[in-house]
BAMAR-711234 format. One record per residue (C-alpha): residue in three letters; residue number from 1; z, y negated, x negated. Coordinates in Angstrom, 1 decimal, padded with zeros to 4 digits. Last residue first. Layout:
! residues N
site resn = ALA resi = NUM z = Z y = Y x = X
...
//
This chain:
! residues 396
site resn = TYR resi = 396 z = 051.6 y = -115.5 x = -108.9
site resn = ALA resi = 395 z = 048.8 y = -113.2 x = -110.6
site resn = ALA resi = 394 z = 050.4 y = -113.4 x = -114.1
site resn = ILE resi = 393 z = 053.6 y = -112.3 x = -112.7
site resn = SER resi = 392 z = 053.6 y = -108.7 x = -114.9
site resn = ALA resi = 391 z = 051.2 y = -110.2 x = -117.8
site resn = ASP resi = 390 z = 053.7 y = -113.2 x = -118.9
site resn = ALA resi = 389 z = 056.4 y = -109.9 x = -118.8
site resn = ASN resi = 388 z = 054.1 y = -107.8 x = -121.5
site resn = ALA resi = 387 z = 053.4 y = -110.8 x = -123.3
site resn = LYS resi = 386 z = 056.8 y = -111.6 x = -123.9
site resn = LEU resi = 385 z = 058.3 y = -108.0 x = -124.8
site resn = ASP resi = 384 z = 059.1 y = -108.8 x = -128.4
site resn = VAL resi = 383 z = 062.8 y = -107.1 x = -129.5
site resn = GLY resi = 382 z = 062.7 y = -104.3 x = -126.8
site resn = GLN resi = 381 z = 063.9 y = -103.2 x = -123.3
site resn = GLY resi = 380 z = 061.8 y = -104.5 x = -120.2
site resn = PHE resi = 379 z = 062.4 y = -105.8 x = -116.5
site resn = TYR resi = 378 z = 059.6 y = -106.4 x = -114.1
site resn = VAL resi = 377 z = 060.8 y = -107.8 x = -111.2
site resn = PRO resi = 376 z = 058.6 y = -107.3 x = -108.1
site resn = SER resi = 375 z = 057.7 y = -111.1 x = -106.8
site resn = TYR resi = 374 z = 060.1 y = -112.9 x = -104.8
site resn = ASN resi = 373 z = 059.7 y = -115.2 x = -101.7
site resn = MET resi = 372 z = 062.5 y = -117.2 x = -100.9
site resn = ALA resi = 371 z = 064.5 y = -117.6 x = -097.7
site resn = ARG resi = 370 z = 067.5 y = -120.1 x = -096.9
site resn = SER resi = 369 z = 068.8 y = -121.1 x = -093.5
site resn = ASN resi = 368 z = 070.3 y = -123.5 x = -091.6
site resn = VAL resi = 367 z = 068.2 y = -126.2 x = -092.8
site resn = SER resi = 366 z = 068.9 y = -130.3 x = -092.5
site resn = GLY resi = 365 z = 071.7 y = -129.9 x = -094.7
site resn = TRP resi = 364 z = 073.2 y = -126.2 x = -095.5
site resn = THR resi = 363 z = 076.6 y = -127.0 x = -097.4
site resn = ASN resi = 362 z = 078.7 y = -123.7 x = -097.0
site resn = ASP resi = 361 z = 079.5 y = -122.7 x = -100.6
site resn = TRP resi = 360 z = 078.7 y = -119.3 x = -101.8
site resn = LYS resi = 359 z = 074.7 y = -118.7 x = -101.2
site resn = TYR resi = 358 z = 073.5 y = -115.8 x = -103.1
site resn = ILE resi = 357 z = 069.7 y = -115.3 x = -102.9
site resn = GLY resi = 356 z = 068.1 y = -112.7 x = -104.4
site resn = ILE resi = 355 z = 067.8 y = -111.5 x = -107.9
site resn = LYS resi = 354 z = 070.9 y = -108.8 x = -109.3
site resn = ALA resi = 353 z = 071.5 y = -107.6 x = -112.8
site resn = TYR resi = 352 z = 073.6 y = -105.7 x = -114.1
site resn = ASP resi = 351 z = 076.0 y = -106.3 x = -117.8
site resn = ASN resi = 350 z = 078.1 y = -104.0 x = -119.6
site resn = SER resi = 349 z = 082.3 y = -104.8 x = -119.3
site resn = ASN resi = 348 z = 084.6 y = -104.6 x = -121.3
site resn = PRO resi = 347 z = 083.8 y = -106.4 x = -124.7
site resn = SER resi = 346 z = 082.5 y = -109.3 x = -122.0
site resn = SER resi = 345 z = 078.9 y = -110.9 x = -122.6
site resn = THR resi = 344 z = 078.9 y = -114.0 x = -123.9
site resn = ILE resi = 343 z = 075.8 y = -115.4 x = -124.5
site resn = ASP resi = 342 z = 075.9 y = -116.9 x = -127.8
site resn = ALA resi = 341 z = 072.7 y = -118.5 x = -129.0
site resn = HIS resi = 340 z = 071.0 y = -120.9 x = -126.8
site resn = THR resi = 339 z = 067.1 y = -121.4 x = -126.0
site resn = LEU resi = 338 z = 065.7 y = -122.9 x = -123.1
site resn = VAL resi = 337 z = 062.1 y = -124.8 x = -121.4
site resn = LYS resi = 336 z = 060.2 y = -122.2 x = -122.9
site resn = VAL resi = 335 z = 056.7 y = -122.9 x = -121.3
site resn = GLY resi = 334 z = 055.0 y = -120.4 x = -119.5
site resn = ASP resi = 333 z = 055.6 y = -120.9 x = -116.2
site resn = ARG resi = 332 z = 059.3 y = -121.4 x = -117.0
site resn = TRP resi = 331 z = 060.6 y = -119.4 x = -119.8
site resn = VAL resi = 330 z = 064.0 y = -118.7 x = -120.9
site resn = GLU resi = 329 z = 065.2 y = -117.5 x = -123.9
site resn = LEU resi = 328 z = 069.0 y = -115.9 x = -124.3
site resn = LEU resi = 327 z = 070.7 y = -114.6 x = -127.1
site resn = PRO resi = 326 z = 073.7 y = -112.9 x = -128.7
site resn = ASN resi = 325 z = 073.7 y = -112.1 x = -132.4
site resn = GLN resi = 324 z = 075.5 y = -109.0 x = -132.1
site resn = ASP resi = 323 z = 077.0 y = -108.7 x = -135.1
site resn = ALA resi = 322 z = 078.1 y = -112.7 x = -134.8
site resn = GLN resi = 321 z = 080.5 y = -110.8 x = -131.5
site resn = TYR resi = 320 z = 080.4 y = -111.2 x = -127.6
site resn = GLY resi = 319 z = 077.0 y = -109.5 x = -126.9
site resn = PRO resi = 318 z = 074.0 y = -109.6 x = -124.5
site resn = ARG resi = 317 z = 070.3 y = -110.5 x = -126.0
site resn = VAL resi = 316 z = 068.8 y = -112.2 x = -123.1
site resn = HIS resi = 315 z = 064.8 y = -112.6 x = -122.4
site resn = VAL resi = 314 z = 064.2 y = -114.0 x = -119.4
site resn = VAL resi = 313 z = 060.6 y = -115.3 x = -118.2
site resn = TRP resi = 312 z = 060.4 y = -116.8 x = -114.6
site resn = LYS resi = 311 z = 057.4 y = -117.8 x = -112.8
site resn = SER resi = 310 z = 057.6 y = -120.6 x = -110.0
site resn = TRP resi = 309 z = 055.5 y = -120.4 x = -106.8
site resn = GLN resi = 308 z = 055.1 y = -122.7 x = -104.7
site resn = GLY resi = 307 z = 056.4 y = -123.7 x = -100.9
site resn = VAL resi = 306 z = 059.5 y = -125.4 x = -101.9
site resn = THR resi = 305 z = 059.6 y = -126.3 x = -105.4
site resn = VAL resi = 304 z = 063.1 y = -126.6 x = -107.0
site resn = ALA resi = 303 z = 062.8 y = -129.3 x = -109.5
site resn = GLY resi = 302 z = 063.0 y = -128.8 x = -113.3
site resn = LEU resi = 301 z = 064.9 y = -126.7 x = -115.9
site resn = ASN resi = 300 z = 068.1 y = -129.3 x = -115.4
site resn = SER resi = 299 z = 071.3 y = -129.2 x = -116.1
site resn = ALA resi = 298 z = 071.1 y = -126.0 x = -118.5
site resn = VAL resi = 297 z = 073.8 y = -124.5 x = -120.5
site resn = ASN resi = 296 z = 076.4 y = -125.3 x = -117.8
site resn = SER resi = 295 z = 079.8 y = -122.8 x = -119.2
site resn = CYS resi = 294 z = 081.7 y = -120.4 x = -117.5
site resn = THR resi = 293 z = 085.2 y = -119.9 x = -119.3
site resn = LEU resi = 292 z = 086.0 y = -116.0 x = -120.3
site resn = THR resi = 291 z = 088.9 y = -115.7 x = -122.4
site resn = THR resi = 290 z = 088.5 y = -112.5 x = -124.8
site resn = ALA resi = 289 z = 085.1 y = -113.0 x = -126.4
site resn = GLY resi = 288 z = 084.5 y = -116.8 x = -124.8
site resn = VAL resi = 287 z = 081.6 y = -118.2 x = -123.1
site resn = ASN resi = 286 z = 080.1 y = -116.8 x = -120.0
site resn = LYS resi = 285 z = 076.8 y = -118.4 x = -118.6
site resn = ASN resi = 284 z = 075.5 y = -121.5 x = -116.6
site resn = VAL resi = 283 z = 071.9 y = -121.9 x = -115.6
site resn = VAL resi = 282 z = 070.4 y = -125.1 x = -113.7
site resn = VAL resi = 281 z = 067.9 y = -125.2 x = -111.5
site resn = VAL resi = 280 z = 066.9 y = -128.7 x = -109.8
site resn = GLY resi = 279 z = 066.7 y = -129.7 x = -106.0
site resn = ASN resi = 278 z = 071.0 y = -130.1 x = -105.1
site resn = ALA resi = 277 z = 071.5 y = -127.1 x = -107.3
site resn = MET resi = 276 z = 069.3 y = -124.0 x = -107.5
site resn = GLN resi = 275 z = 071.1 y = -121.9 x = -109.5
site resn = PHE resi = 274 z = 070.2 y = -118.9 x = -112.5
site resn = GLU resi = 273 z = 073.5 y = -117.3 x = -113.2
site resn = LEU resi = 272 z = 074.5 y = -115.4 x = -116.1
site resn = THR resi = 271 z = 078.0 y = -113.0 x = -117.1
site resn = PRO resi = 270 z = 078.0 y = -113.5 x = -113.4
site resn = GLY resi = 269 z = 081.5 y = -112.3 x = -112.0
site resn = GLY resi = 268 z = 083.2 y = -115.5 x = -111.0
site resn = CYS resi = 267 z = 082.1 y = -117.7 x = -114.1
site resn = GLY resi = 266 z = 084.6 y = -116.6 x = -116.5
site resn = GLY resi = 265 z = 086.7 y = -114.2 x = -114.9
site resn = ILE resi = 264 z = 086.6 y = -110.2 x = -115.0
site resn = ASN resi = 263 z = 084.7 y = -109.3 x = -112.7
site resn = ASN resi = 262 z = 084.4 y = -105.5 x = -114.3
site resn = ALA resi = 261 z = 080.6 y = -104.3 x = -114.2
site resn = MET resi = 260 z = 079.6 y = -107.8 x = -115.2
site resn = GLN resi = 259 z = 076.7 y = -109.5 x = -112.8
site resn = LEU resi = 258 z = 073.4 y = -110.6 x = -114.8
site resn = GLN resi = 257 z = 072.7 y = -113.1 x = -112.3
site resn = PHE resi = 256 z = 069.0 y = -114.4 x = -110.2
site resn = PHE resi = 255 z = 068.5 y = -116.7 x = -107.2
site resn = ILE resi = 254 z = 072.0 y = -118.2 x = -106.8
site resn = GLN resi = 253 z = 072.7 y = -121.4 x = -104.6
site resn = ARG resi = 252 z = 073.9 y = -124.5 x = -104.2
site resn = GLY resi = 251 z = 074.9 y = -127.7 x = -101.9
site resn = THR resi = 250 z = 071.9 y = -129.6 x = -100.5
site resn = PRO resi = 249 z = 068.5 y = -129.7 x = -101.9
site resn = ASP resi = 248 z = 067.3 y = -127.8 x = -098.8
site resn = TYR resi = 247 z = 065.2 y = -124.7 x = -098.3
site resn = GLU resi = 246 z = 062.7 y = -122.5 x = -096.2
site resn = VAL resi = 245 z = 060.1 y = -120.9 x = -098.0
site resn = PRO resi = 244 z = 061.4 y = -121.0 x = -101.6
site resn = LYS resi = 243 z = 058.6 y = -119.2 x = -103.9
site resn = VAL resi = 242 z = 060.1 y = -117.1 x = -106.7
site resn = ALA resi = 241 z = 058.0 y = -115.1 x = -109.9
site resn = PHE resi = 240 z = 059.5 y = -112.9 x = -111.9
site resn = ALA resi = 239 z = 060.4 y = -111.5 x = -115.4
site resn = TYR resi = 238 z = 063.1 y = -109.8 x = -117.1
site resn = TRP resi = 237 z = 063.5 y = -108.8 x = -120.6
site resn = TYR resi = 236 z = 066.1 y = -107.0 x = -122.6
site resn = ASP resi = 235 z = 067.1 y = -107.1 x = -126.2
site resn = VAL resi = 234 z = 070.0 y = -105.0 x = -127.6
site resn = GLY resi = 233 z = 073.0 y = -106.5 x = -129.2
site resn = LYS resi = 232 z = 075.5 y = -105.2 x = -126.1
site resn = GLN resi = 231 z = 074.2 y = -102.8 x = -124.4
site resn = LEU resi = 230 z = 073.0 y = -103.3 x = -120.6
site resn = ASN resi = 229 z = 074.1 y = -101.0 x = -117.9
site resn = GLN resi = 228 z = 071.4 y = -100.5 x = -115.3
site resn = GLN resi = 227 z = 071.1 y = -097.9 x = -112.0
site resn = GLY resi = 226 z = 074.4 y = -098.2 x = -111.6
site resn = SER resi = 225 z = 074.9 y = -101.8 x = -110.1
site resn = TRP resi = 224 z = 071.0 y = -102.5 x = -109.5
site resn = SER resi = 223 z = 071.9 y = -105.3 x = -107.0
site resn = PHE resi = 222 z = 069.4 y = -106.7 x = -104.8
site resn = GLU resi = 221 z = 070.4 y = -110.1 x = -103.0
site resn = SER resi = 220 z = 070.5 y = -111.3 x = -099.5
site resn = ARG resi = 219 z = 073.5 y = -113.8 x = -099.6
site resn = ASN resi = 218 z = 076.1 y = -115.7 x = -097.9
site resn = SER resi = 217 z = 079.4 y = -115.2 x = -098.9
site resn = SER resi = 216 z = 083.0 y = -113.6 x = -098.6
site resn = TRP resi = 215 z = 082.2 y = -110.4 x = -100.7
site resn = VAL resi = 214 z = 079.7 y = -110.1 x = -097.5
site resn = LYS resi = 213 z = 079.1 y = -112.6 x = -095.1
site resn = THR resi = 212 z = 078.3 y = -111.9 x = -091.3
site resn = ASP resi = 211 z = 075.6 y = -114.5 x = -091.0
site resn = GLY resi = 210 z = 076.5 y = -118.2 x = -089.4
site resn = ASN resi = 209 z = 074.3 y = -120.5 x = -091.8
site resn = VAL resi = 208 z = 071.4 y = -117.5 x = -092.4
site resn = THR resi = 207 z = 070.5 y = -116.0 x = -095.4
site resn = ARG resi = 206 z = 066.7 y = -114.7 x = -096.3
site resn = MET resi = 205 z = 064.9 y = -112.6 x = -098.9
site resn = LEU resi = 204 z = 060.8 y = -112.1 x = -098.3
site resn = TYR resi = 203 z = 060.1 y = -109.8 x = -101.1
site resn = GLY resi = 202 z = 057.0 y = -108.4 x = -103.7
site resn = ASP resi = 201 z = 053.2 y = -109.0 x = -103.3
site resn = SER resi = 200 z = 052.6 y = -106.6 x = -100.6
site resn = LEU resi = 199 z = 056.0 y = -107.5 x = -098.3
site resn = ALA resi = 198 z = 059.2 y = -105.4 x = -098.2
site resn = GLN resi = 197 z = 061.4 y = -107.4 x = -095.5
site resn = VAL resi = 196 z = 064.9 y = -108.8 x = -096.1
site resn = ARG resi = 195 z = 066.7 y = -110.8 x = -094.0
site resn = ALA resi = 194 z = 064.0 y = -110.3 x = -091.3
site resn = LEU resi = 193 z = 063.9 y = -113.2 x = -088.3
site resn = GLY resi = 192 z = 064.7 y = -111.4 x = -085.1
site resn = ASP resi = 191 z = 067.9 y = -113.9 x = -084.1
site resn = SER resi = 190 z = 070.5 y = -111.1 x = -084.1
site resn = GLY resi = 189 z = 069.3 y = -109.9 x = -087.6
site resn = THR resi = 188 z = 066.8 y = -108.3 x = -089.2
site resn = MET resi = 187 z = 066.2 y = -105.1 x = -092.1
site resn = THR resi = 186 z = 062.9 y = -104.6 x = -092.4
site resn = GLN resi = 185 z = 062.7 y = -101.2 x = -094.6
site resn = GLY resi = 184 z = 061.9 y = -100.3 x = -097.9
site resn = SER resi = 183 z = 064.6 y = -097.9 x = -099.5
site resn = TRP resi = 182 z = 068.0 y = -100.3 x = -099.1
site resn = SER resi = 181 z = 070.9 y = -098.4 x = -099.8
site resn = GLY resi = 180 z = 074.2 y = -100.1 x = -099.4
site resn = ASP resi = 179 z = 076.0 y = -103.5 x = -098.6
site resn = TYR resi = 178 z = 075.8 y = -105.2 x = -095.0
site resn = GLY resi = 177 z = 077.2 y = -108.1 x = -093.4
site resn = ASN resi = 176 z = 074.7 y = -109.9 x = -093.3
site resn = GLY resi = 175 z = 073.4 y = -109.1 x = -096.6
site resn = GLU resi = 174 z = 073.7 y = -106.9 x = -099.7
site resn = TRP resi = 173 z = 070.9 y = -104.4 x = -100.8
site resn = ASN resi = 172 z = 071.1 y = -101.8 x = -102.8
site resn = MET resi = 171 z = 068.2 y = -099.3 x = -103.8
site resn = PRO resi = 170 z = 065.5 y = -101.9 x = -105.3
site resn = ALA resi = 169 z = 062.9 y = -099.1 x = -106.4
site resn = LEU resi = 168 z = 061.9 y = -098.6 x = -109.8
site resn = LYS resi = 167 z = 058.6 y = -098.7 x = -110.4
site resn = ALA resi = 166 z = 056.3 y = -096.7 x = -112.6
site resn = LEU resi = 165 z = 052.4 y = -097.9 x = -112.7
site resn = LEU resi = 164 z = 050.2 y = -097.5 x = -110.3
site resn = ALA resi = 163 z = 050.5 y = -100.6 x = -108.6
site resn = ALA resi = 162 z = 049.7 y = -102.3 x = -111.8
site resn = ALA resi = 161 z = 046.5 y = -100.0 x = -112.2
site resn = SER resi = 160 z = 044.9 y = -101.6 x = -108.4
site resn = THR resi = 159 z = 046.1 y = -099.0 x = -105.8
site resn = SER resi = 158 z = 047.4 y = -102.3 x = -103.8
site resn = PRO resi = 157 z = 050.7 y = -102.5 x = -101.3
site resn = THR resi = 156 z = 051.1 y = -101.1 x = -097.8
site resn = THR resi = 155 z = 053.5 y = -103.3 x = -096.2
site resn = PRO resi = 154 z = 056.2 y = -102.4 x = -095.4
site resn = THR resi = 153 z = 056.7 y = -099.9 x = -092.1
site resn = SER resi = 152 z = 059.2 y = -101.8 x = -090.2
site resn = THR resi = 151 z = 063.1 y = -101.1 x = -088.9
site resn = THR resi = 150 z = 065.1 y = -103.1 x = -086.6
site resn = PRO resi = 149 z = 069.2 y = -102.3 x = -087.2
site resn = THR resi = 148 z = 069.2 y = -100.8 x = -084.9
site resn = ILE resi = 147 z = 068.4 y = -097.4 x = -083.2
site resn = THR resi = 146 z = 064.9 y = -096.4 x = -081.6
site resn = ALA resi = 145 z = 063.5 y = -093.7 x = -083.6
site resn = ALA resi = 144 z = 065.5 y = -091.0 x = -082.6
site resn = ALA resi = 143 z = 062.9 y = -090.0 x = -079.7
site resn = ALA resi = 142 z = 060.6 y = -089.6 x = -081.8
site resn = ALA resi = 141 z = 061.9 y = -086.0 x = -083.6
site resn = ILE resi = 140 z = 062.0 y = -086.4 x = -087.0
site resn = THR resi = 139 z = 060.7 y = -084.5 x = -088.9
site resn = TRP resi = 138 z = 061.3 y = -082.2 x = -092.4
site resn = THR resi = 137 z = 060.2 y = -081.7 x = -095.7
site resn = TYR resi = 136 z = 062.2 y = -080.8 x = -099.2
site resn = SER resi = 135 z = 060.4 y = -080.7 x = -102.7
site resn = ALA resi = 134 z = 061.1 y = -079.9 x = -106.2
site resn = THR resi = 133 z = 060.4 y = -079.7 x = -109.4
site resn = PRO resi = 132 z = 058.1 y = -081.9 x = -108.8
site resn = THR resi = 131 z = 054.1 y = -082.1 x = -109.5
site resn = SER resi = 130 z = 052.2 y = -085.3 x = -108.9
site resn = LEU resi = 129 z = 054.9 y = -087.6 x = -110.6
site resn = ASP resi = 128 z = 055.0 y = -085.7 x = -113.8
site resn = ILE resi = 127 z = 058.1 y = -086.2 x = -115.1
site resn = GLY resi = 126 z = 058.9 y = -086.2 x = -119.0
site resn = SER resi = 125 z = 059.1 y = -084.1 x = -122.1
site resn = GLY resi = 124 z = 063.0 y = -083.9 x = -122.3
site resn = THR resi = 123 z = 064.7 y = -081.2 x = -120.0
site resn = ASP resi = 122 z = 063.3 y = -083.8 x = -117.1
site resn = VAL resi = 121 z = 064.1 y = -081.9 x = -113.6
site resn = TYR resi = 120 z = 061.9 y = -084.0 x = -110.7
site resn = TYR resi = 119 z = 063.5 y = -083.9 x = -107.3
site resn = ASP resi = 118 z = 061.0 y = -084.8 x = -104.4
site resn = VAL resi = 117 z = 062.0 y = -085.7 x = -100.6
site resn = VAL resi = 116 z = 059.9 y = -086.0 x = -097.9
site resn = HIS resi = 115 z = 059.3 y = -087.2 x = -094.6
site resn = ASP resi = 114 z = 057.8 y = -086.3 x = -091.2
site resn = GLY resi = 113 z = 058.3 y = -088.5 x = -087.8
site resn = ALA resi = 112 z = 060.3 y = -090.7 x = -086.8
site resn = ALA resi = 111 z = 062.0 y = -093.5 x = -089.1
site resn = LEU resi = 110 z = 064.9 y = -093.0 x = -091.2
site resn = PRO resi = 109 z = 067.6 y = -095.3 x = -089.8
site resn = THR resi = 108 z = 069.0 y = -098.6 x = -091.3
site resn = SER resi = 107 z = 072.1 y = -098.7 x = -092.7
site resn = ARG resi = 106 z = 073.0 y = -094.9 x = -093.4
site resn = GLY resi = 105 z = 069.2 y = -094.0 x = -093.4
site resn = LEU resi = 104 z = 069.3 y = -091.6 x = -096.9
site resn = ASP resi = 103 z = 071.9 y = -091.0 x = -099.2
site resn = PHE resi = 102 z = 071.2 y = -089.1 x = -102.4
site resn = SER resi = 101 z = 074.2 y = -087.2 x = -102.9
site resn = ASN resi = 100 z = 074.1 y = -086.7 x = -105.8
site resn = PRO resi = 99 z = 072.4 y = -089.7 x = -107.0
site resn = CYS resi = 98 z = 069.1 y = -089.4 x = -108.4
site resn = VAL resi = 97 z = 068.0 y = -091.1 x = -111.4
site resn = ILE resi = 96 z = 065.1 y = -093.0 x = -109.6
site resn = PRO resi = 95 z = 061.5 y = -092.0 x = -108.4
site resn = ALA resi = 94 z = 059.4 y = -094.3 x = -106.6
site resn = TYR resi = 93 z = 059.0 y = -094.2 x = -102.7
site resn = ASN resi = 92 z = 056.0 y = -092.0 x = -101.5
site resn = ASP resi = 91 z = 058.2 y = -090.1 x = -099.1
site resn = LEU resi = 90 z = 062.1 y = -090.1 x = -100.6
site resn = ARG resi = 89 z = 062.7 y = -090.1 x = -104.3
site resn = CYS resi = 88 z = 064.1 y = -088.1 x = -107.0
site resn = TYR resi = 87 z = 064.8 y = -088.0 x = -110.8
site resn = VAL resi = 86 z = 067.3 y = -085.8 x = -112.5
site resn = THR resi = 85 z = 068.2 y = -085.9 x = -115.9
site resn = ALA resi = 84 z = 068.4 y = -082.8 x = -118.0
site resn = SER resi = 83 z = 071.7 y = -082.3 x = -120.1
site resn = ALA resi = 82 z = 073.4 y = -079.6 x = -117.8
site resn = ASN resi = 81 z = 069.3 y = -077.7 x = -117.9
site resn = ALA resi = 80 z = 070.8 y = -074.4 x = -119.0
site resn = ALA resi = 79 z = 073.8 y = -074.5 x = -116.7
site resn = THR resi = 78 z = 071.6 y = -074.4 x = -113.4
site resn = VAL resi = 77 z = 071.1 y = -077.6 x = -112.1
site resn = GLU resi = 76 z = 072.8 y = -078.6 x = -108.7
site resn = TYR resi = 75 z = 071.6 y = -080.8 x = -105.6
site resn = GLY resi = 74 z = 072.7 y = -082.8 x = -102.5
site resn = ILE resi = 73 z = 071.1 y = -084.4 x = -099.5
site resn = SER resi = 72 z = 072.5 y = -087.0 x = -097.2
site resn = ALA resi = 71 z = 070.4 y = -087.5 x = -094.3
site resn = SER resi = 70 z = 070.2 y = -090.2 x = -091.6
site resn = VAL resi = 69 z = 067.9 y = -090.2 x = -088.5
site resn = SER resi = 68 z = 069.3 y = -087.3 x = -087.1
site resn = THR resi = 67 z = 066.9 y = -085.8 x = -083.8
site resn = THR resi = 66 z = 066.3 y = -082.6 x = -086.4
site resn = GLN resi = 65 z = 063.2 y = -080.6 x = -086.2
site resn = LYS resi = 64 z = 063.0 y = -079.0 x = -090.0
site resn = GLN resi = 63 z = 067.1 y = -079.4 x = -090.2
site resn = PRO resi = 62 z = 068.3 y = -081.8 x = -092.6
site resn = LEU resi = 61 z = 069.8 y = -080.4 x = -096.1
site resn = ASN resi = 60 z = 072.8 y = -080.4 x = -097.0
site resn = ASP resi = 59 z = 072.0 y = -078.4 x = -100.3
site resn = LEU resi = 58 z = 069.5 y = -078.4 x = -103.2
site resn = VAL resi = 57 z = 069.3 y = -076.3 x = -105.9
site resn = ILE resi = 56 z = 067.6 y = -076.8 x = -109.1
site resn = ALA resi = 55 z = 066.1 y = -074.2 x = -111.8
site resn = ALA resi = 54 z = 063.1 y = -075.6 x = -114.5
site resn = GLY resi = 53 z = 059.4 y = -075.6 x = -113.4
site resn = THR resi = 52 z = 057.5 y = -075.9 x = -109.8
site resn = SER resi = 51 z = 059.1 y = -076.3 x = -106.6
site resn = SER resi = 50 z = 058.0 y = -076.5 x = -102.8
site resn = THR resi = 49 z = 060.0 y = -076.8 x = -099.8
site resn = SER resi = 48 z = 059.9 y = -077.0 x = -095.8
site resn = GLY resi = 47 z = 062.9 y = -077.2 x = -093.8
site resn = THR resi = 46 z = 064.2 y = -073.6 x = -091.9
site resn = SER resi = 45 z = 066.8 y = -072.2 x = -093.9
site resn = SER resi = 44 z = 069.2 y = -074.7 x = -095.0
site resn = GLY resi = 43 z = 072.8 y = -074.8 x = -097.1
site resn = ALA resi = 42 z = 071.1 y = -074.1 x = -100.0
site resn = ALA resi = 41 z = 067.3 y = -074.7 x = -100.7
site resn = THR resi = 40 z = 065.9 y = -073.3 x = -104.0
site resn = ALA resi = 39 z = 064.4 y = -074.6 x = -107.0
site resn = GLY resi = 38 z = 062.6 y = -072.6 x = -109.9
site resn = ALA resi = 37 z = 059.8 y = -070.3 x = -109.1
site resn = GLY resi = 36 z = 061.3 y = -069.5 x = -106.0
site resn = PRO resi = 35 z = 059.6 y = -072.2 x = -104.0
site resn = ASP resi = 34 z = 056.2 y = -070.7 x = -105.1
site resn = GLY resi = 33 z = 054.2 y = -074.1 x = -105.4
site resn = SER resi = 32 z = 053.2 y = -077.5 x = -104.2
site resn = GLY resi = 31 z = 054.2 y = -080.8 x = -105.3
site resn = GLY resi = 30 z = 054.4 y = -084.0 x = -104.0
site resn = GLY resi = 29 z = 051.5 y = -086.8 x = -104.1
site resn = CYS resi = 28 z = 051.6 y = -089.8 x = -105.8
site resn = GLY resi = 27 z = 048.4 y = -092.0 x = -104.5
site resn = ALA resi = 26 z = 049.7 y = -095.3 x = -104.1
site resn = LEU resi = 25 z = 053.3 y = -095.6 x = -105.6
site resn = LEU resi = 24 z = 055.2 y = -097.6 x = -102.5
site resn = ALA resi = 23 z = 056.5 y = -101.4 x = -103.5
site resn = GLY resi = 22 z = 060.7 y = -101.6 x = -103.4
site resn = SER resi = 21 z = 060.3 y = -103.0 x = -107.0
site resn = LEU resi = 20 z = 062.2 y = -103.4 x = -110.1
site resn = LEU resi = 19 z = 059.0 y = -103.2 x = -113.0
site resn = VAL resi = 18 z = 059.7 y = -101.0 x = -115.5
site resn = SER resi = 17 z = 058.8 y = -101.9 x = -119.5
site resn = SER resi = 16 z = 059.3 y = -099.4 x = -122.2
site resn = GLY resi = 15 z = 055.3 y = -098.4 x = -122.0
site resn = LEU resi = 14 z = 057.1 y = -097.0 x = -118.8
site resn = PHE resi = 13 z = 060.7 y = -097.1 x = -118.6
site resn = LEU resi = 12 z = 063.0 y = -096.0 x = -117.3
site resn = ALA resi = 11 z = 063.4 y = -092.4 x = -118.9
site resn = SER resi = 10 z = 062.0 y = -094.1 x = -121.8
site resn = ARG resi = 9 z = 062.9 y = -091.5 x = -124.6
site resn = LYS resi = 8 z = 062.3 y = -088.7 x = -121.7
site resn = SER resi = 7 z = 058.8 y = -089.8 x = -121.6
site resn = ILE resi = 6 z = 057.0 y = -090.5 x = -118.6
site resn = ALA resi = 5 z = 054.1 y = -088.3 x = -117.3
site resn = SER resi = 4 z = 051.5 y = -089.4 x = -114.7
site resn = GLU resi = 3 z = 050.1 y = -091.9 x = -117.6
site resn = LEU resi = 2 z = 048.6 y = -095.6 x = -116.8
site resn = MET resi = 1 z = 047.8 y = -097.5 x = -119.5
//
């Protein structure tokens, strides 16, 4: 069911679920109204602003006409709204829980032309995407657009019901020497090949032998560090489809993981990791409540199918003690391939998801790159969301 209002009790969930995606939200426009009705713009007198509802002050705004291809916008809510949740978005991307400051164009410059940021203050009744609490628009002169790394406009997504569901854009990408925010732009290497690119049906992720390593490894990964905080004893669901397009069975690479916020041992950081290892899919996880060790819980979940989509549903209930009833369930292409109790999450660290290629070994075989297509990633919280997860990737 489509609803433009997202309830407070499901701040990151719509129908207890959200699609983790960088696709645009089609048909969602900015708000209008009296700028003095509840929000003001501080630090700039030239931008175009509009607002409705609760008071919020935006600061450090770019000039209305500028050559700067980046911005770092701050905000402050009134004391009466101190407990409210603030969401923000750039242009037509999906709102996220807003960092303060909202850094834009730091790695890949903003394109020339008009841009708008929308802010939403949720005091408990949800947000309406068509009516932001505050908006600010500005224009970047065309001469400022030609700055490396190169950018391109993501493919316009479908306007189907699925495309209009609330989506949480991947806001951090790691690859080829970069670790920072991502808002849908194509990131390319010196060879002209995309390392990450938004597509109409998901993303292309690529890493090439010789790329500048991030955290000592080749990778092209989205990270939801700081946006997800998986709690012990709570049921979470992920669903995604992957299609390897540049691959050699030599060596290993992770394509999905739950990462500890504090890296304290075990599998080297991940609580849970899905690997493509020598042509088959394997799963490792942490075990042990206080001293973590890495354990292989599935040595072969089927062959890596190059050029073909495989659909994965992961149900995880993190925990480290019996009353949290830890659990891991995995389905591949609709068939349950793994059930395992006692998936361990450190008592000192909650988890967040990372998805994409993480190739820490330096064994490449006859193919000097690894590239995969990914669907948008479904994420839900609830005891039984299997049907929702299946539906989210049914088209692949």
